[in-house]
PQR file with spaces between the fields and no chain letter, atoms N, CA, C, O and H, PARSE charges and radii, in Angstrom:
ATOM       1  N    MET     1      -8.452  -19.315  -15.021 -0.4000 1.5000
ATOM       2  CA   MET     1      -9.179  -18.495  -15.952 -0.0000 2.0000
ATOM       3  C    MET     1      -8.600  -17.075  -15.986  0.5500 1.7000
ATOM       4  O    MET     1      -8.624  -16.422  -17.030 -0.5500 1.4000
ATOM       5  N    ILE     2      -8.084  -16.600  -14.855 -0.4000 1.5000
ATOM       6  CA   ILE     2      -7.527  -15.250  -14.787 -0.0000 2.0000
ATOM       7  C    ILE     2      -6.035  -15.361  -14.578  0.5500 1.7000
ATOM       8  O    ILE     2      -5.571  -16.146  -13.751 -0.5500 1.4000
ATOM       9  H    ILE     2      -8.064  -17.131  -14.008  0.4000 1.0000
ATOM      10  N    ASP     3      -5.287  -14.580  -15.324 -0.4000 1.5000
ATOM      11  CA   ASP     3      -3.841  -14.588  -15.186 -0.0000 2.0000
ATOM      12  C    ASP     3      -3.358  -13.167  -14.959  0.5500 1.7000
ATOM      13  O    ASP     3      -3.592  -12.330  -15.830 -0.5500 1.4000
ATOM      14  H    ASP     3      -5.664  -13.942  -15.996  0.4000 1.0000
ATOM      15  N    PRO     4      -2.721  -12.841  -13.887 -0.5600 1.5000
ATOM      16  CA   PRO     4      -2.353  -13.735  -12.787  0.2800 2.0000
ATOM      17  C    PRO     4      -3.553  -14.024  -11.889  0.5500 1.7000
ATOM      18  O    PRO     4      -4.532  -13.278  -11.868 -0.5500 1.4000
ATOM      19  N    SER     5      -3.449  -15.123  -11.150 -0.4000 1.5000
ATOM      20  CA   SER     5      -4.542  -15.480  -10.241 -0.0000 2.0000
ATOM      21  C    SER     5      -4.661  -14.433   -9.138  0.5500 1.7000
ATOM      22  O    SER     5      -3.659  -13.870   -8.697 -0.5500 1.4000
ATOM      23  H    SER     5      -2.653  -15.729  -11.167  0.4000 1.0000
ATOM      24  N    LEU     6      -5.905  -14.173   -8.691 -0.4000 1.5000
ATOM      25  CA   LEU     6      -6.167  -13.094   -7.750 -0.0000 2.0000
ATOM      26  C    LEU     6      -5.987  -13.529   -6.295  0.5500 1.7000
ATOM      27  O    LEU     6      -6.339  -14.643   -5.908 -0.5500 1.4000
ATOM      28  H    LEU     6      -6.719  -14.630   -9.049  0.4000 1.0000
ATOM      29  N    THR     7      -5.433  -12.620   -5.512 -0.4000 1.5000
ATOM      30  CA   THR     7      -5.332  -12.824   -4.076 -0.0000 2.0000
ATOM      31  C    THR     7      -6.727  -12.686   -3.484  0.5500 1.7000
ATOM      32  O    THR     7      -7.483  -11.796   -3.873 -0.5500 1.4000
ATOM      33  H    THR     7      -5.147  -11.715   -5.827  0.4000 1.0000
ATOM      34  N    THR     8      -7.072  -13.558   -2.548 -0.4000 1.5000
ATOM      35  CA   THR     8      -8.412  -13.555   -1.963 -0.0000 2.0000
ATOM      36  C    THR     8      -8.349  -13.680   -0.444  0.5500 1.7000
ATOM      37  O    THR     8      -7.286  -13.903    0.135 -0.5500 1.4000
ATOM      38  H    THR     8      -6.459  -14.281   -2.232  0.4000 1.0000
ATOM      39  N    ILE     9      -9.499  -13.532    0.179 -0.4000 1.5000
ATOM      40  CA   ILE     9      -9.634  -13.742    1.620 -0.0000 2.0000
ATOM      41  C    ILE     9     -10.627  -14.870    1.833  0.5500 1.7000
ATOM      42  O    ILE     9     -11.732  -14.845    1.292 -0.5500 1.4000
ATOM      43  H    ILE     9     -10.363  -13.350   -0.291  0.4000 1.0000
ATOM      44  N    ASN    10     -10.236  -15.848    2.613 -0.4000 1.5000
ATOM      45  CA   ASN    10     -11.097  -16.976    2.951 -0.0000 2.0000
ATOM      46  C    ASN    10     -11.752  -16.672    4.291  0.5500 1.7000
ATOM      47  O    ASN    10     -11.072  -16.609    5.315 -0.5500 1.4000
ATOM      48  H    ASN    10      -9.338  -15.869    3.052  0.4000 1.0000
ATOM      49  N    GLN    11     -13.077  -16.482    4.289 -0.4000 1.5000
ATOM      50  CA   GLN    11     -13.803  -16.171    5.509 -0.0000 2.0000
ATOM      51  C    GLN    11     -14.448  -17.433    6.068  0.5500 1.7000
ATOM      52  O    GLN    11     -14.918  -18.279    5.307 -0.5500 1.4000
ATOM      53  H    GLN    11     -13.629  -16.533    3.457  0.4000 1.0000
ATOM      54  N    PRO    12     -14.474  -17.566    7.399 -0.5600 1.5000
ATOM      55  CA   PRO    12     -15.039  -18.776    8.027  0.2800 2.0000
ATOM      56  C    PRO    12     -16.566  -18.733    8.082  0.5500 1.7000
ATOM      57  O    PRO    12     -17.138  -18.516    9.150 -0.5500 1.4000
ATOM      58  N    PHE    13     -17.231  -18.937    6.942 -0.4000 1.5000
ATOM      59  CA   PHE    13     -18.684  -18.809    6.861 -0.0000 2.0000
ATOM      60  C    PHE    13     -19.418  -19.767    7.796  0.5500 1.7000
ATOM      61  O    PHE    13     -20.413  -19.383    8.411 -0.5500 1.4000
ATOM      62  H    PHE    13     -16.766  -19.113    6.074  0.4000 1.0000
ATOM      63  N    TYR    14     -18.949  -20.991    7.909 -0.4000 1.5000
ATOM      64  CA   TYR    14     -19.611  -21.959    8.785 -0.0000 2.0000
ATOM      65  C    TYR    14     -19.564  -21.480   10.231  0.5500 1.7000
ATOM      66  O    TYR    14     -20.578  -21.492   10.929 -0.5500 1.4000
ATOM      67  H    TYR    14     -18.141  -21.303    7.409  0.4000 1.0000
ATOM      68  N    GLU    15     -18.388  -21.061   10.674 -0.4000 1.5000
ATOM      69  CA   GLU    15     -18.231  -20.577   12.048 -0.0000 2.0000
ATOM      70  C    GLU    15     -19.050  -19.312   12.286  0.5500 1.7000
ATOM      71  O    GLU    15     -19.579  -19.118   13.380 -0.5500 1.4000
ATOM      72  H    GLU    15     -17.564  -21.051   10.107  0.4000 1.0000
ATOM      73  N    MET    16     -19.162  -18.452   11.275 -0.4000 1.5000
ATOM      74  CA   MET    16     -19.967  -17.240   11.399 -0.0000 2.0000
ATOM      75  C    MET    16     -21.433  -17.595   11.641  0.5500 1.7000
ATOM      76  O    MET    16     -22.074  -17.018   12.519 -0.5500 1.4000
ATOM      77  H    MET    16     -18.732  -18.611   10.386  0.4000 1.0000
ATOM      78  N    GLY    17     -21.958  -18.528   10.876 -0.4000 1.5000
ATOM      79  CA   GLY    17     -23.342  -18.952   11.025 -0.0000 2.0000
ATOM      80  C    GLY    17     -23.585  -19.636   12.353  0.5500 1.7000
ATOM      81  O    GLY    17     -24.607  -19.412   13.001 -0.5500 1.4000
ATOM      82  H    GLY    17     -21.437  -18.997   10.163  0.4000 1.0000
ATOM      83  N    LYS    18     -22.639  -20.471   12.757 -0.4000 1.5000
ATOM      84  CA   LYS    18     -22.766  -21.181   14.026 -0.0000 2.0000
ATOM      85  C    LYS    18     -22.801  -20.198   15.198  0.5500 1.7000
ATOM      86  O    LYS    18     -23.636  -20.322   16.093 -0.5500 1.4000
ATOM      87  H    LYS    18     -21.808  -20.652   12.230  0.4000 1.0000
ATOM      88  N    LYS    19     -21.899  -19.231   15.189 -0.4000 1.5000
ATOM      89  CA   LYS    19     -21.849  -18.246   16.269 -0.0000 2.0000
ATOM      90  C    LYS    19     -23.109  -17.385   16.282  0.5500 1.7000
ATOM      91  O    LYS    19     -23.636  -17.076   17.350 -0.5500 1.4000
ATOM      92  H    LYS    19     -21.220  -19.130   14.462  0.4000 1.0000
ATOM      93  N    ALA    20     -23.593  -16.997   15.106 -0.4000 1.5000
ATOM      94  CA   ALA    20     -24.820  -16.200   15.023 -0.0000 2.0000
ATOM      95  C    ALA    20     -26.010  -16.971   15.595  0.5500 1.7000
ATOM      96  O    ALA    20     -26.830  -16.403   16.316 -0.5500 1.4000
ATOM      97  H    ALA    20     -23.165  -17.248   14.238  0.4000 1.0000
ATOM      98  N    ALA    21     -26.105  -18.257   15.275 -0.4000 1.5000
ATOM      99  CA   ALA    21     -27.197  -19.085   15.793 -0.0000 2.0000
ATOM     100  C    ALA    21     -27.099  -19.221   17.310  0.5500 1.7000
ATOM     101  O    ALA    21     -28.109  -19.141   18.008 -0.5500 1.4000
ATOM     102  H    ALA    21     -25.439  -18.718   14.689  0.4000 1.0000
ATOM     103  N    GLU    22     -25.889  -19.425   17.819 -0.4000 1.5000
ATOM     104  CA   GLU    22     -25.697  -19.530   19.269 -0.0000 2.0000
ATOM     105  C    GLU    22     -26.133  -18.240   19.969  0.5500 1.7000
ATOM     106  O    GLU    22     -26.806  -18.281   20.999 -0.5500 1.4000
ATOM     107  H    GLU    22     -25.068  -19.489   17.252  0.4000 1.0000
ATOM     108  N    MET    23     -25.745  -17.104   19.401 -0.4000 1.5000
ATOM     109  CA   MET    23     -26.098  -15.820   20.001 -0.0000 2.0000
ATOM     110  C    MET    23     -27.606  -15.587   19.953  0.5500 1.7000
ATOM     111  O    MET    23     -28.180  -15.067   20.910 -0.5500 1.4000
ATOM     112  H    MET    23     -25.199  -17.071   18.564  0.4000 1.0000
ATOM     113  N    LEU    24     -28.253  -15.965   18.852 -0.4000 1.5000
ATOM     114  CA   LEU    24     -29.699  -15.806   18.724 -0.0000 2.0000
ATOM     115  C    LEU    24     -30.442  -16.668   19.734  0.5500 1.7000
ATOM     116  O    LEU    24     -31.383  -16.207   20.379 -0.5500 1.4000
ATOM     117  H    LEU    24     -27.786  -16.388   18.075  0.4000 1.0000
ATOM     118  N    ILE    25     -30.019  -17.918   19.870 -0.4000 1.5000
ATOM     119  CA   ILE    25     -30.652  -18.825   20.833 -0.0000 2.0000
ATOM     120  C    ILE    25     -30.484  -18.281   22.251  0.5500 1.7000
ATOM     121  O    ILE    25     -31.412  -18.350   23.057 -0.5500 1.4000
ATOM     122  H    ILE    25     -29.254  -18.293   19.347  0.4000 1.0000
ATOM     123  N    GLU    26     -29.313  -17.746   22.556 -0.4000 1.5000
ATOM     124  CA   GLU    26     -29.081  -17.159   23.876 -0.0000 2.0000
ATOM     125  C    GLU    26     -29.993  -15.955   24.110  0.5500 1.7000
ATOM     126  O    GLU    26     -30.538  -15.793   25.202 -0.5500 1.4000
ATOM     127  H    GLU    26     -28.559  -17.691   21.901  0.4000 1.0000
ATOM     128  N    MET    27     -30.161  -15.112   23.092 -0.4000 1.5000
ATOM     129  CA   MET    27     -31.027  -13.940   23.217 -0.0000 2.0000
ATOM     130  C    MET    27     -32.484  -14.353   23.416  0.5500 1.7000
ATOM     131  O    MET    27     -33.194  -13.747   24.219 -0.5500 1.4000
ATOM     132  H    MET    27     -29.719  -15.244   22.205  0.4000 1.0000
ATOM     133  N    ILE    28     -32.930  -15.367   22.699 -0.4000 1.5000
ATOM     134  CA   ILE    28     -34.311  -15.838   22.810 -0.0000 2.0000
ATOM     135  C    ILE    28     -34.568  -16.399   24.206  0.5500 1.7000
ATOM     136  O    ILE    28     -35.654  -16.227   24.760 -0.5500 1.4000
ATOM     137  H    ILE    28     -32.353  -15.859   22.046  0.4000 1.0000
ATOM     138  N    GLY    29     -33.565  -17.071   24.773 -0.4000 1.5000
ATOM     139  CA   GLY    29     -33.718  -17.700   26.074 -0.0000 2.0000
ATOM     140  C    GLY    29     -33.768  -16.726   27.237  0.5500 1.7000
ATOM     141  O    GLY    29     -34.240  -17.080   28.317 -0.5500 1.4000
ATOM     142  H    GLY    29     -32.683  -17.211   24.324  0.4000 1.0000
ATOM     143  N    LYS    30     -33.288  -15.504   27.035 -0.4000 1.5000
ATOM     144  CA   LYS    30     -33.299  -14.529   28.119 -0.0000 2.0000
ATOM     145  C    LYS    30     -34.678  -13.909   28.258  0.5500 1.7000
ATOM     146  O    LYS    30     -35.370  -13.661   27.270 -0.5500 1.4000
ATOM     147  H    LYS    30     -32.905  -15.216   26.157  0.4000 1.0000
ATOM     148  N    GLU    31     -35.060  -13.666   29.490 -0.4000 1.5000
ATOM     149  CA   GLU    31     -36.358  -13.041   29.716 -0.0000 2.0000
ATOM     150  C    GLU    31     -36.296  -11.532   29.522  0.5500 1.7000
ATOM     151  O    GLU    31     -37.306  -10.913   29.188 -0.5500 1.4000
ATOM     152  H    GLU    31     -34.499  -13.867   30.292  0.4000 1.0000
ATOM     153  N    THR    32     -35.157  -10.945   29.722 -0.4000 1.5000
ATOM     154  CA   THR    32     -35.011   -9.506   29.561 -0.0000 2.0000
ATOM     155  C    THR    32     -34.858   -9.157   28.080  0.5500 1.7000
ATOM     156  O    THR    32     -34.287   -9.929   27.309 -0.5500 1.4000
ATOM     157  H    THR    32     -34.336  -11.448   29.993  0.4000 1.0000
ATOM     158  N    LYS    33     -35.359   -8.020   27.698 -0.4000 1.5000
ATOM     159  CA   LYS    33     -35.263   -7.572   26.308 -0.0000 2.0000
ATOM     160  C    LYS    33     -34.155   -6.533   26.131  0.5500 1.7000
ATOM     161  O    LYS    33     -34.052   -5.903   25.079 -0.5500 1.4000
ATOM     162  H    LYS    33     -35.823   -7.393   28.324  0.4000 1.0000
ATOM     163  N    ASN    34     -33.333   -6.358   27.161 -0.4000 1.5000
ATOM     164  CA   ASN    34     -32.264   -5.366   27.131 -0.0000 2.0000
ATOM     165  C    ASN    34     -30.981   -6.005   26.603  0.5500 1.7000
ATOM     166  O    ASN    34     -30.016   -6.160   27.351 -0.5500 1.4000
ATOM     167  H    ASN    34     -33.417   -6.869   28.016  0.4000 1.0000
ATOM     168  N    ASN    35     -30.961   -6.374   25.336 -0.4000 1.5000
ATOM     169  CA   ASN    35     -29.786   -6.995   24.736 -0.0000 2.0000
ATOM     170  C    ASN    35     -28.861   -5.924   24.176  0.5500 1.7000
ATOM     171  O    ASN    35     -29.258   -5.112   23.341 -0.5500 1.4000
ATOM     172  H    ASN    35     -31.745   -6.248   24.728  0.4000 1.0000
ATOM     173  N    LYS    36     -27.632   -5.938   24.646 -0.4000 1.5000
ATOM     174  CA   LYS    36     -26.643   -4.984   24.155 -0.0000 2.0000
ATOM     175  C    LYS    36     -25.982   -5.552   22.900  0.5500 1.7000
ATOM     176  O    LYS    36     -25.807   -6.765   22.788 -0.5500 1.4000
ATOM     177  H    LYS    36     -27.309   -6.598   25.324  0.4000 1.0000
ATOM     178  N    PRO    37     -25.617   -4.687   21.962 -0.5600 1.5000
ATOM     179  CA   PRO    37     -24.910   -5.165   20.770  0.2800 2.0000
ATOM     180  C    PRO    37     -23.588   -5.842   21.151  0.5500 1.7000
ATOM     181  O    PRO    37     -22.895   -5.404   22.069 -0.5500 1.4000
ATOM     182  N    THR    38     -23.261   -6.893   20.443 -0.4000 1.5000
ATOM     183  CA   THR    38     -22.035   -7.648   20.697 -0.0000 2.0000
ATOM     184  C    THR    38     -21.223   -7.737   19.423  0.5500 1.7000
ATOM     185  O    THR    38     -21.766   -7.952   18.339 -0.5500 1.4000
ATOM     186  H    THR    38     -23.824   -7.249   19.697  0.4000 1.0000
ATOM     187  N    THR    39     -19.927   -7.572   19.559 -0.4000 1.5000
ATOM     188  CA   THR    39     -19.029   -7.719   18.418 -0.0000 2.0000
ATOM     189  C    THR    39     -18.202   -8.989   18.599  0.5500 1.7000
ATOM     190  O    THR    39     -17.574   -9.190   19.638 -0.5500 1.4000
ATOM     191  H    THR    39     -19.486   -7.397   20.439  0.4000 1.0000
ATOM     192  N    VAL    40     -18.211   -9.828   17.591 -0.4000 1.5000
ATOM     193  CA   VAL    40     -17.419  -11.056   17.599 -0.0000 2.0000
ATOM     194  C    VAL    40     -16.495  -11.005   16.393  0.5500 1.7000
ATOM     195  O    VAL    40     -16.938  -10.755   15.272 -0.5500 1.4000
ATOM     196  H    VAL    40     -18.721   -9.664   16.746  0.4000 1.0000
ATOM     197  N    THR    41     -15.218  -11.243   16.626 -0.4000 1.5000
ATOM     198  CA   THR    41     -14.238  -11.219   15.542 -0.0000 2.0000
ATOM     199  C    THR    41     -13.721  -12.631   15.309  0.5500 1.7000
ATOM     200  O    THR    41     -13.237  -13.285   16.234 -0.5500 1.4000
ATOM     201  H    THR    41     -14.859  -11.446   17.536  0.4000 1.0000
ATOM     202  N    LEU    42     -13.826  -13.094   14.077 -0.4000 1.5000
ATOM     203  CA   LEU    42     -13.304  -14.399   13.695 -0.0000 2.0000
ATOM     204  C    LEU    42     -12.121  -14.200   12.756  0.5500 1.7000
ATOM     205  O    LEU    42     -12.066  -13.220   12.013 -0.5500 1.4000
ATOM     206  H    LEU    42     -14.220  -12.564   13.326  0.4000 1.0000
ATOM     207  N    GLU    43     -11.193  -15.119   12.795 -0.4000 1.5000
ATOM     208  CA   GLU    43     -10.004  -15.037   11.952 -0.0000 2.0000
ATOM     209  C    GLU    43     -10.347  -15.329   10.486  0.5500 1.7000
ATOM     210  O    GLU    43     -11.088  -16.262   10.178 -0.5500 1.4000
ATOM     211  H    GLU    43     -11.237  -15.915   13.399  0.4000 1.0000
ATOM     212  N    ALA    44      -9.803  -14.527    9.617 -0.4000 1.5000
ATOM     213  CA   ALA    44      -9.911  -14.763    8.171 -0.0000 2.0000
ATOM     214  C    ALA    44      -8.522  -15.136    7.663  0.5500 1.7000
ATOM     215  O    ALA    44      -7.516  -14.815    8.296 -0.5500 1.4000
ATOM     216  H    ALA    44      -9.201  -13.769    9.867  0.4000 1.0000
ATOM     217  N    GLU    45      -8.470  -15.803    6.539 -0.4000 1.5000
ATOM     218  CA   GLU    45      -7.198  -16.250    5.978 -0.0000 2.0000
ATOM     219  C    GLU    45      -6.935  -15.525    4.663  0.5500 1.7000
ATOM     220  O    GLU    45      -7.767  -15.543    3.756 -0.5500 1.4000
ATOM     221  H    GLU    45      -9.287  -16.064    6.025  0.4000 1.0000
ATOM     222  N    LEU    46      -5.786  -14.898    4.570 -0.4000 1.5000
ATOM     223  CA   LEU    46      -5.375  -14.239    3.338 -0.0000 2.0000
ATOM     224  C    LEU    46      -4.676  -15.271    2.454  0.5500 1.7000
ATOM     225  O    LEU    46      -3.683  -15.873    2.864 -0.5500 1.4000
ATOM     226  H    LEU    46      -5.110  -14.884    5.307  0.4000 1.0000
ATOM     227  N    ILE    47      -5.190  -15.471    1.256 -0.4000 1.5000
ATOM     228  CA   ILE    47      -4.615  -16.425    0.316 -0.0000 2.0000
ATOM     229  C    ILE    47      -3.893  -15.619   -0.766  0.5500 1.7000
ATOM     230  O    ILE    47      -4.522  -15.070   -1.671 -0.5500 1.4000
ATOM     231  H    ILE    47      -5.997  -14.982    0.923  0.4000 1.0000
ATOM     232  N    ILE    48      -2.589  -15.558   -0.659 -0.4000 1.5000
ATOM     233  CA   ILE    48      -1.778  -14.766   -1.577 -0.0000 2.0000
ATOM     234  C    ILE    48      -1.520  -15.569   -2.835  0.5500 1.7000
ATOM     235  O    ILE    48      -1.023  -16.695   -2.792 -0.5500 1.4000
ATOM     236  H    ILE    48      -2.079  -16.004    0.076  0.4000 1.0000
ATOM     237  N    ARG    49      -1.874  -14.954   -3.963 -0.4000 1.5000
ATOM     238  CA   ARG    49      -1.668  -15.608   -5.260 -0.0000 2.0000
ATOM     239  C    ARG    49      -0.855  -14.685   -6.166  0.5500 1.7000
ATOM     240  O    ARG    49      -0.220  -13.741   -5.696 -0.5500 1.4000
ATOM     241  H    ARG    49      -2.277  -14.040   -3.998  0.4000 1.0000
ATOM     242  N    GLY    50      -0.881  -14.961   -7.430 -0.4000 1.5000
ATOM     243  CA   GLY    50      -0.034  -14.282   -8.393 -0.0000 2.0000
ATOM     244  C    GLY    50      -0.235  -12.772   -8.509  0.5500 1.7000
ATOM     245  O    GLY    50       0.684  -12.075   -8.938 -0.5500 1.4000
ATOM     246  H    GLY    50      -1.397  -15.728   -7.811  0.4000 1.0000
ATOM     247  N    SER    51      -1.386  -12.251   -8.148 -0.4000 1.5000
ATOM     248  CA   SER    51      -1.649  -10.827   -8.326 -0.0000 2.0000
ATOM     249  C    SER    51      -0.875   -9.963   -7.331  0.5500 1.7000
ATOM     250  O    SER    51      -0.797   -8.749   -7.519 -0.5500 1.4000
ATOM     251  H    SER    51      -2.133  -12.817   -7.799  0.4000 1.0000
ATOM     252  N    THR    52      -0.305  -10.544   -6.289 -0.4000 1.5000
ATOM     253  CA   THR    52       0.444   -9.757   -5.311 -0.0000 2.0000
ATOM     254  C    THR    52       1.884  -10.219   -5.145  0.5500 1.7000
ATOM     255  O    THR    52       2.576   -9.752   -4.240 -0.5500 1.4000
ATOM     256  H    THR    52      -0.368  -11.531   -6.137  0.4000 1.0000
ATOM     257  N    LYS    53       2.331  -11.086   -5.961 -0.4000 1.5000
ATOM     258  CA   LYS    53       3.727  -11.572   -5.839 -0.0000 2.0000
ATOM     259  C    LYS    53       4.672  -10.679   -6.585  0.5500 1.7000
ATOM     260  O    LYS    53       5.878  -10.928   -6.596 -0.5500 1.4000
ATOM     261  H    LYS    53       1.769  -11.465   -6.696  0.4000 1.0000
C-alpha cells in the first residue's frame, strides 16, 4: 500500500507479556512489600525495507 515500504521494528510482545506475568506472580508471592524496580531488556528485530535502502 505504501511505496517505498517502511522500515519497522518487530517487538517480542508475547515474551514481554510472559515476563511481566512471571514478575507479577513473583511479587505477589513475596511476603515483603519492599519490591525494587527491575529493568528487563528483550531483543527487538529491525526489519529493513525500501524506505532505508
